[in-house]
TORTI-259052 format. One record per residue (C-alpha): residue number from 1; residue in one letter; x, y, z. Coordinates in Angstrom, 3 decimals. Layout:
N
+-----+---+----------+----------+----------+
!   k ! r !        X !        Y !        Z !
+-----+---+----------+----------+----------+
! NUM ! A !        X !        Y !        Z !
...
+-----+---+----------+----------+----------+
//
This chain:
314
+-----+---+----------+----------+----------+
!   k ! r !        X !        Y !        Z !
+-----+---+----------+----------+----------+
!   1 ! M !   -4.702 !  -39.473 !  -26.646 !
!   2 ! T !   -8.114 !  -39.919 !  -25.603 !
!   3 ! E !   -7.855 !  -38.148 !  -22.654 !
!   4 ! T !   -6.798 !  -34.681 !  -24.202 !
!   5 ! A !   -9.195 !  -35.082 !  -27.208 !
!   6 ! V !  -11.612 !  -35.153 !  -24.331 !
!   7 ! L !  -10.402 !  -31.877 !  -22.838 !
!   8 ! R !  -10.025 !  -30.109 !  -25.830 !
!   9 ! Q !  -13.885 !  -30.729 !  -26.747 !
!  10 ! R !  -15.062 !  -29.438 !  -23.107 !
!  11 ! T !  -12.385 !  -26.576 !  -23.197 !
!  12 ! P !  -14.474 !  -24.512 !  -25.287 !
!  13 ! Q !  -17.873 !  -25.389 !  -23.639 !
!  14 ! E !  -16.978 !  -24.019 !  -19.905 !
!  15 ! P !  -16.784 !  -20.145 !  -20.459 !
!  16 ! S !  -20.053 !  -20.354 !  -22.791 !
!  17 ! A !  -21.820 !  -17.157 !  -22.835 !
!  18 ! P !  -24.831 !  -16.522 !  -21.273 !
!  19 ! P !  -27.667 !  -15.869 !  -23.620 !
!  20 ! R !  -27.910 !  -12.891 !  -25.440 !
!  21 ! E !  -30.372 !   -9.969 !  -23.958 !
!  22 ! G !  -32.039 !   -7.501 !  -27.065 !
!  23 ! G !  -30.235 !   -7.151 !  -30.206 !
!  24 ! L !  -27.660 !   -5.621 !  -31.689 !
!  25 ! L !  -28.559 !   -2.071 !  -30.716 !
!  26 ! A !  -29.178 !   -3.068 !  -27.251 !
!  27 ! G !  -25.539 !   -4.306 !  -27.276 !
!  28 ! L !  -24.171 !   -1.168 !  -28.308 !
!  29 ! L !  -26.110 !    0.745 !  -25.544 !
!  30 ! R !  -24.418 !   -1.969 !  -23.243 !
!  31 ! T !  -20.662 !   -1.809 !  -24.734 !
!  32 ! A !  -21.311 !    1.776 !  -24.330 !
!  33 ! R !  -21.587 !    1.161 !  -20.581 !
!  34 ! P !  -24.544 !    3.496 !  -19.600 !
!  35 ! R !  -23.223 !    2.957 !  -15.651 !
!  36 ! Q !  -20.194 !    4.719 !  -16.542 !
!  37 ! W !  -21.794 !    7.924 !  -18.009 !
!  38 ! V !  -22.048 !    9.416 !  -14.042 !
!  39 ! K !  -18.281 !   10.188 !  -14.162 !
!  40 ! N !  -18.824 !   12.575 !  -17.052 !
!  41 ! I !  -20.522 !   14.860 !  -13.815 !
!  42 ! L !  -17.522 !   15.815 !  -13.515 !
!  43 ! V !  -18.182 !   18.351 !  -16.244 !
!  44 ! V !  -19.668 !   20.595 !  -14.144 !
!  45 ! A !  -17.169 !   20.743 !  -11.832 !
!  46 ! A !  -15.100 !   23.797 !  -12.577 !
!  47 ! P !  -18.196 !   26.034 !  -13.489 !
!  48 ! A !  -19.421 !   24.841 !   -9.729 !
!  49 ! A !  -16.490 !   25.905 !   -8.821 !
!  50 ! A !  -16.615 !   29.311 !   -9.398 !
!  51 ! G !  -20.062 !   29.734 !   -9.066 !
!  52 ! E !  -21.242 !   30.157 !  -12.745 !
!  53 ! L !  -23.114 !   26.701 !  -12.954 !
!  54 ! F !  -26.654 !   28.150 !  -13.093 !
!  55 ! S !  -27.244 !   30.516 !  -15.944 !
!  56 ! R !  -28.990 !   29.102 !  -19.157 !
!  57 ! H !  -26.080 !   29.253 !  -21.020 !
!  58 ! A !  -23.760 !   27.718 !  -18.617 !
!  59 ! L !  -26.494 !   24.944 !  -18.444 !
!  60 ! T !  -26.833 !   24.479 !  -22.017 !
!  61 ! Q !  -23.218 !   24.264 !  -22.788 !
!  62 ! L !  -22.565 !   21.855 !  -20.149 !
!  63 ! A !  -25.380 !   19.861 !  -21.002 !
!  64 ! L !  -23.768 !   19.245 !  -24.238 !
!  65 ! V !  -20.434 !   19.296 !  -23.342 !
!  66 ! F !  -21.511 !   16.146 !  -21.261 !
!  67 ! V !  -23.222 !   14.503 !  -24.233 !
!  68 ! L !  -20.497 !   15.156 !  -26.447 !
!  69 ! F !  -17.830 !   13.505 !  -23.549 !
!  70 ! T !  -20.113 !   10.717 !  -23.322 !
!  71 ! A !  -20.346 !   10.305 !  -27.345 !
!  72 ! C !  -16.168 !    9.732 !  -26.867 !
!  73 ! A !  -16.137 !    7.069 !  -23.940 !
!  74 ! A !  -18.115 !    5.502 !  -25.508 !
!  75 ! A !  -15.947 !    5.287 !  -28.907 !
!  76 ! V !  -12.852 !    4.225 !  -26.649 !
!  77 ! Y !  -15.067 !    1.347 !  -24.741 !
!  78 ! L !  -16.314 !    0.335 !  -27.888 !
!  79 ! V !  -12.679 !    0.145 !  -29.519 !
!  80 ! N !  -11.738 !   -1.317 !  -26.455 !
!  81 ! D !  -13.947 !   -4.114 !  -26.665 !
!  82 ! A !  -13.470 !   -5.015 !  -30.001 !
!  83 ! R !   -9.638 !   -5.554 !  -29.237 !
!  84 ! D !   -9.688 !   -7.426 !  -26.524 !
!  85 ! A !  -12.515 !   -9.675 !  -27.198 !
!  86 ! E !  -10.413 !  -12.456 !  -27.613 !
!  87 ! A !   -8.904 !  -12.214 !  -24.135 !
!  88 ! D !  -12.549 !  -11.175 !  -22.385 !
!  89 ! R !  -13.789 !  -14.129 !  -23.696 !
!  90 ! A !  -11.731 !  -15.991 !  -21.016 !
!  91 ! H !  -12.633 !  -13.526 !  -18.364 !
!  92 ! P !  -15.389 !  -14.945 !  -15.568 !
!  93 ! T !  -17.361 !  -11.605 !  -15.697 !
!  94 ! K !  -15.904 !  -10.028 !  -18.813 !
!  95 ! R !  -16.907 !  -12.766 !  -21.257 !
!  96 ! H !  -20.816 !  -11.809 !  -20.913 !
!  97 ! R !  -19.945 !   -8.055 !  -22.129 !
!  98 ! P !  -21.433 !   -8.171 !  -25.701 !
!  99 ! V !  -19.045 !   -7.689 !  -28.373 !
! 100 ! A !  -17.178 !  -11.001 !  -26.506 !
! 101 ! A !  -20.722 !  -12.672 !  -26.325 !
! 102 ! G !  -21.487 !  -12.122 !  -29.982 !
! 103 ! Q !  -23.787 !   -9.796 !  -29.706 !
! 104 ! V !  -22.263 !   -7.535 !  -31.141 !
! 105 ! P !  -20.117 !   -7.978 !  -34.120 !
! 106 ! V !  -16.432 !   -6.931 !  -33.868 !
! 107 ! P !  -16.620 !   -5.021 !  -37.055 !
! 108 ! V !  -19.361 !   -3.177 !  -36.138 !
! 109 ! A !  -17.907 !   -2.099 !  -32.713 !
! 110 ! Y !  -15.080 !   -0.752 !  -34.523 !
! 111 ! A !  -17.127 !    0.967 !  -36.839 !
! 112 ! V !  -19.692 !    2.763 !  -34.654 !
! 113 ! G !  -16.888 !    3.746 !  -32.167 !
! 114 ! G !  -14.898 !    5.389 !  -35.142 !
! 115 ! C !  -18.142 !    7.221 !  -36.129 !
! 116 ! L !  -18.186 !    8.425 !  -32.823 !
! 117 ! G !  -15.271 !    9.114 !  -32.176 !
! 118 ! L !  -14.540 !   11.072 !  -35.293 !
! 119 ! L !  -18.162 !   12.989 !  -34.817 !
! 120 ! A !  -17.594 !   13.993 !  -31.373 !
! 121 ! P !  -14.698 !   16.485 !  -31.754 !
! 122 ! V !  -16.187 !   18.206 !  -35.203 !
! 123 ! A !  -19.625 !   18.683 !  -33.271 !
! 124 ! A !  -17.641 !   20.040 !  -30.264 !
! 125 ! A !  -15.696 !   22.498 !  -32.740 !
! 126 ! W !  -18.777 !   23.616 !  -34.688 !
! 127 ! L !  -20.970 !   23.786 !  -31.356 !
! 128 ! C !  -18.670 !   24.587 !  -28.486 !
! 129 ! S !  -15.145 !   25.950 !  -28.789 !
! 130 ! P !  -11.834 !   25.131 !  -30.493 !
! 131 ! A !  -10.377 !   24.634 !  -26.997 !
! 132 ! V !  -13.188 !   21.865 !  -26.098 !
! 133 ! A !  -12.607 !   20.236 !  -29.897 !
! 134 ! A !   -8.945 !   20.053 !  -29.026 !
! 135 ! L !   -9.520 !   18.718 !  -25.456 !
! 136 ! L !  -11.326 !   16.068 !  -26.901 !
! 137 ! T !   -9.177 !   14.735 !  -29.262 !
! 138 ! A !   -6.519 !   14.703 !  -27.171 !
! 139 ! Y !   -8.847 !   12.510 !  -24.914 !
! 140 ! L !   -9.278 !   10.282 !  -27.746 !
! 141 ! G !   -5.614 !   10.238 !  -29.059 !
! 142 ! M !   -4.498 !    9.157 !  -25.648 !
! 143 ! Q !   -7.503 !    6.554 !  -24.538 !
! 144 ! L !   -7.149 !    4.786 !  -28.136 !
! 145 ! A !   -3.120 !    4.889 !  -27.264 !
! 146 ! Y !   -4.194 !    3.361 !  -23.839 !
! 147 ! C !   -6.091 !    0.631 !  -25.714 !
! 148 ! V !   -3.559 !    0.070 !  -27.737 !
! 149 ! S !   -0.146 !   -0.387 !  -25.698 !
! 150 ! L !   -0.023 !    2.122 !  -22.845 !
! 151 ! K !   -2.623 !    0.030 !  -20.980 !
! 152 ! H !    0.421 !   -2.498 !  -20.609 !
! 153 ! V !    3.256 !   -0.014 !  -19.033 !
! 154 ! L !    3.585 !    0.506 !  -15.572 !
! 155 ! V !    2.473 !    3.673 !  -14.006 !
! 156 ! V !    1.560 !    5.247 !  -17.425 !
! 157 ! D !   -1.561 !    3.264 !  -17.528 !
! 158 ! L !   -2.517 !    4.933 !  -13.915 !
! 159 ! A !   -1.698 !    8.501 !  -15.370 !
! 160 ! V !   -3.493 !    8.070 !  -18.135 !
! 161 ! V !   -6.591 !    6.714 !  -16.409 !
! 162 ! T !   -6.236 !    9.562 !  -13.990 !
! 163 ! T !   -5.674 !   12.748 !  -16.823 !
! 164 ! G !   -9.212 !   10.885 !  -17.948 !
! 165 ! F !  -10.468 !   12.300 !  -14.976 !
! 166 ! L !   -8.885 !   15.194 !  -15.164 !
! 167 ! M !   -9.688 !   16.185 !  -18.453 !
! 168 ! R !  -13.266 !   15.716 !  -17.629 !
! 169 ! A !  -12.903 !   18.126 !  -14.551 !
! 170 ! M !  -11.530 !   20.325 !  -17.225 !
! 171 ! I !  -13.417 !   20.578 !  -19.934 !
! 172 ! G !  -16.775 !   22.496 !  -18.497 !
! 173 ! G !  -14.137 !   25.319 !  -17.565 !
! 174 ! L !  -12.946 !   24.991 !  -20.909 !
! 175 ! A !  -16.185 !   25.367 !  -22.442 !
! 176 ! L !  -17.058 !   28.342 !  -20.352 !
! 177 ! G !  -14.130 !   30.228 !  -20.717 !
! 178 ! I !  -13.284 !   29.866 !  -16.507 !
! 179 ! P !  -10.137 !   30.256 !  -15.568 !
! 180 ! L !   -8.851 !   26.901 !  -13.667 !
! 181 ! S !   -7.423 !   27.325 !  -10.354 !
! 182 ! R !   -4.151 !   25.421 !   -9.598 !
! 183 ! W !   -5.238 !   24.047 !   -6.493 !
! 184 ! F !   -8.649 !   22.925 !   -7.935 !
! 185 ! L !   -6.379 !   20.635 !  -10.645 !
! 186 ! I !   -4.165 !   19.454 !   -8.057 !
! 187 ! T !   -7.030 !   18.536 !   -5.684 !
! 188 ! T !   -8.706 !   16.675 !   -8.607 !
! 189 ! G !   -5.861 !   15.060 !  -10.133 !
! 190 ! F !   -4.776 !   13.187 !   -7.381 !
! 191 ! G !   -8.197 !   12.612 !   -5.768 !
! 192 ! A !   -8.809 !   10.742 !   -9.380 !
! 193 ! L !   -5.459 !    8.931 !   -9.126 !
! 194 ! F !   -6.580 !    7.668 !   -5.595 !
! 195 ! M !   -9.423 !    6.291 !   -6.999 !
! 196 ! V !   -7.664 !    4.807 !   -9.865 !
! 197 ! S !   -4.665 !    2.828 !   -7.934 !
! 198 ! A !   -7.707 !    2.050 !   -5.421 !
! 199 ! K !   -9.581 !    0.482 !   -7.633 !
! 200 ! R !   -6.135 !   -1.411 !   -9.128 !
! 201 ! Y !   -5.434 !   -2.262 !   -5.726 !
! 202 ! S !   -8.773 !   -3.690 !   -5.110 !
! 203 ! E !   -8.708 !   -5.876 !   -9.116 !
! 204 ! A !   -5.066 !   -7.540 !   -7.855 !
! 205 ! V !   -6.734 !   -8.346 !   -4.496 !
! 206 ! Q !   -9.337 !  -10.240 !   -5.800 !
! 207 ! M !   -7.516 !  -11.649 !   -8.959 !
! 208 ! A !   -4.624 !  -12.803 !   -6.944 !
! 209 ! G !   -4.241 !  -16.526 !   -7.276 !
! 210 ! K !   -7.123 !  -16.881 !  -10.215 !
! 211 ! A !   -6.640 !  -17.530 !  -14.013 !
! 212 ! G !   -8.390 !  -15.396 !  -16.073 !
! 213 ! A !   -7.252 !  -11.689 !  -15.400 !
! 214 ! T !   -7.486 !   -9.809 !  -18.264 !
! 215 ! R !   -5.693 !   -6.589 !  -16.920 !
! 216 ! A !   -2.101 !   -7.732 !  -17.408 !
! 217 ! L !   -0.362 !   -5.254 !  -15.581 !
! 218 ! L !   -2.352 !   -6.630 !  -12.484 !
! 219 ! T !    0.713 !   -9.782 !  -12.544 !
! 220 ! E !    3.458 !   -6.907 !  -12.696 !
! 221 ! Y !    2.149 !   -4.474 !   -9.990 !
! 222 ! T !    2.426 !   -5.498 !   -6.507 !
! 223 ! T !   -0.192 !   -5.211 !   -4.016 !
! 224 ! G !    1.942 !   -3.333 !   -1.896 !
! 225 ! Y !    3.321 !   -0.630 !   -4.332 !
! 226 ! L !   -0.608 !   -0.048 !   -5.120 !
! 227 ! R !   -1.557 !    0.486 !   -1.458 !
! 228 ! F !    1.497 !    2.868 !   -1.561 !
! 229 ! V !   -0.032 !    4.537 !   -4.349 !
! 230 ! W !   -3.788 !    5.128 !   -3.329 !
! 231 ! Q !   -2.319 !    6.186 !    0.090 !
! 232 ! L !   -0.147 !    8.671 !   -1.369 !
! 233 ! A !   -2.473 !   10.283 !   -3.825 !
! 234 ! A !   -5.131 !   10.432 !   -0.969 !
! 235 ! G !   -2.690 !   12.303 !    1.237 !
! 236 ! A !   -1.399 !   14.723 !   -1.514 !
! 237 ! A !   -5.561 !   15.359 !   -2.400 !
! 238 ! V !   -6.300 !   16.355 !    1.223 !
! 239 ! L !   -3.528 !   18.664 !    1.466 !
! 240 ! G !   -4.192 !   20.354 !   -2.083 !
! 241 ! Y !   -7.993 !   20.565 !   -0.765 !
! 242 ! C !   -6.859 !   22.053 !    2.951 !
! 243 ! L !   -4.526 !   24.590 !    0.860 !
! 244 ! W !   -7.349 !   25.701 !   -1.452 !
! 245 ! A !   -9.860 !   26.139 !    1.314 !
! 246 ! M !   -7.295 !   28.273 !    3.226 !
! 247 ! E !   -5.950 !   30.213 !    0.649 !
! 248 ! E !   -8.100 !   33.182 !    1.364 !
! 249 ! G !   -7.674 !   32.848 !    5.194 !
! 250 ! G !  -10.110 !   31.243 !    8.083 !
! 251 ! V !  -11.943 !   34.211 !    8.492 !
! 252 ! P !  -15.361 !   34.961 !    6.932 !
! 253 ! H !  -16.224 !   37.785 !    5.315 !
! 254 ! T !  -19.913 !   38.504 !    4.300 !
! 255 ! S !  -20.622 !   35.013 !    4.483 !
! 256 ! V !  -22.289 !   33.845 !    8.382 !
! 257 ! L !  -19.541 !   30.768 !    8.711 !
! 258 ! P !  -16.345 !   30.268 !    7.007 !
! 259 ! W !  -18.474 !   27.170 !    5.160 !
! 260 ! R !  -15.378 !   27.106 !    2.438 !
! 261 ! Q !  -12.709 !   26.222 !    5.624 !
! 262 ! L !  -15.668 !   23.552 !    7.592 !
! 263 ! S !  -15.966 !   21.787 !    3.942 !
! 264 ! M !  -12.401 !   20.657 !    4.607 !
! 265 ! V !  -14.026 !   18.220 !    7.589 !
! 266 ! A !  -16.735 !   16.937 !    5.385 !
! 267 ! F !  -13.675 !   16.125 !    2.460 !
! 268 ! I !  -11.396 !   14.247 !    4.630 !
! 269 ! L !  -14.325 !   12.350 !    6.272 !
! 270 ! A !  -15.001 !   11.282 !    2.321 !
! 271 ! I !  -11.567 !   10.239 !    1.501 !
! 272 ! L !  -11.165 !    8.316 !    4.861 !
! 273 ! R !  -14.678 !    6.412 !    4.078 !
! 274 ! Y !  -13.391 !    5.760 !    0.896 !
! 275 ! A !  -10.351 !    4.832 !    1.962 !
! 276 ! V !  -12.024 !    1.448 !    4.159 !
! 277 ! F !  -13.204 !   -0.203 !    0.526 !
! 278 ! A !   -9.916 !    0.545 !   -0.923 !
! 279 ! D !   -8.453 !   -1.103 !    2.561 !
! 280 ! R !  -10.674 !   -4.253 !    2.256 !
! 281 ! G !  -10.033 !   -4.652 !   -1.549 !
! 282 ! T !  -13.823 !   -3.785 !   -2.587 !
! 283 ! A !  -13.260 !   -0.637 !   -3.767 !
! 284 ! G !  -14.148 !   -0.898 !   -7.568 !
! 285 ! E !  -15.691 !    1.325 !   -9.842 !
! 286 ! P !  -16.168 !    4.636 !   -8.192 !
! 287 ! E !  -19.642 !    5.557 !   -8.719 !
! 288 ! D !  -20.462 !    1.317 !   -7.456 !
! 289 ! V !  -18.605 !    2.335 !   -4.254 !
! 290 ! V !  -20.119 !    5.580 !   -3.400 !
! 291 ! L !  -23.911 !    4.883 !   -3.939 !
! 292 ! R !  -23.761 !    1.757 !   -2.497 !
! 293 ! D !  -22.315 !    3.045 !    1.025 !
! 294 ! R !  -24.541 !    5.454 !    2.561 !
! 295 ! A !  -22.299 !    7.220 !    5.002 !
! 296 ! L !  -19.950 !    7.792 !    2.269 !
! 297 ! A !  -23.277 !    9.269 !    0.071 !
! 298 ! L !  -24.434 !   11.349 !    3.079 !
! 299 ! I !  -20.837 !   12.526 !    3.519 !
! 300 ! G !  -20.957 !   13.699 !    0.379 !
! 301 ! L !  -24.137 !   15.507 !    0.106 !
! 302 ! V !  -23.031 !   17.501 !    3.076 !
! 303 ! W !  -19.946 !   18.265 !    1.208 !
! 304 ! V !  -21.928 !   19.482 !   -1.613 !
! 305 ! A !  -24.101 !   21.977 !    0.690 !
! 306 ! M !  -20.952 !   23.443 !    2.239 !
! 307 ! Y !  -19.086 !   23.920 !   -0.993 !
! 308 ! G !  -22.312 !   25.483 !   -2.418 !
! 309 ! L !  -22.725 !   27.786 !    0.501 !
! 310 ! A !  -19.412 !   28.699 !    0.241 !
! 311 ! V !  -19.558 !   29.657 !   -3.524 !
! 312 ! A !  -22.933 !   31.870 !   -2.724 !
! 313 ! N !  -20.907 !   33.939 !    0.081 !
! 314 ! W !  -24.039 !   32.568 !    2.267 !
+-----+---+----------+----------+----------+
//
């Protein structure tokens, strides 16, 4: 009995949280995941693909949509961290999150998240269009359902996270009234599934045999299944992009070179390079993978250049 009592006294001290950095506002900002905001740059994808990116109206609308989508994502992060506070305290790294560490009280996280979730669609309906407001509302509803229950449903959790990326890519086109190409949607959707499943696979590999995993489905997915998913998604994304690039034939019209078709090379190289990290089980956050690998960043810049030349018909 004495040993049991000693262990119970020691247990709460082991996952002790680090010293708090800053006050409540700093904690709220950290909970909103500023590093994740780079994902919302996808709002420019559809206008860029249509060559309608650089007008004053387009830039203004896209900046506004970026802010509104960021607010919605922040609302979801706040609610998610408030719900998972207890579980996060048992995780080796997530216990440092402001809500889990006590820097941001759980009721405050719920309140701020709720306010952002209500204000963003209302602002979108007033400043943008009903379609943008509807998509933001759908995104919030889907993500909140994910936080409550869908993240515990096999395969559905992958579909929800993937759809979140696809919505980011769609909303820019909706804001500017740009028709969305079927090939654009297919490539974006499967490209997102590739990164999401690669991240899940990496998490499963890294957390194998370790205690404190807060993503419950990692214990139900097998690494073999997740590997199959990211390989399937990578192949579908490449196929969709190639079909889009060859849709108008391989002969250039007024451009110097067939940049649209040549961009397939850079796109495929980017997928293959990203797959290296997926195969190693080190494909965490997509933005971290891209920014820390110079070769992948360079390939991405080459692809952007080719894509831009194709849109400009240079």
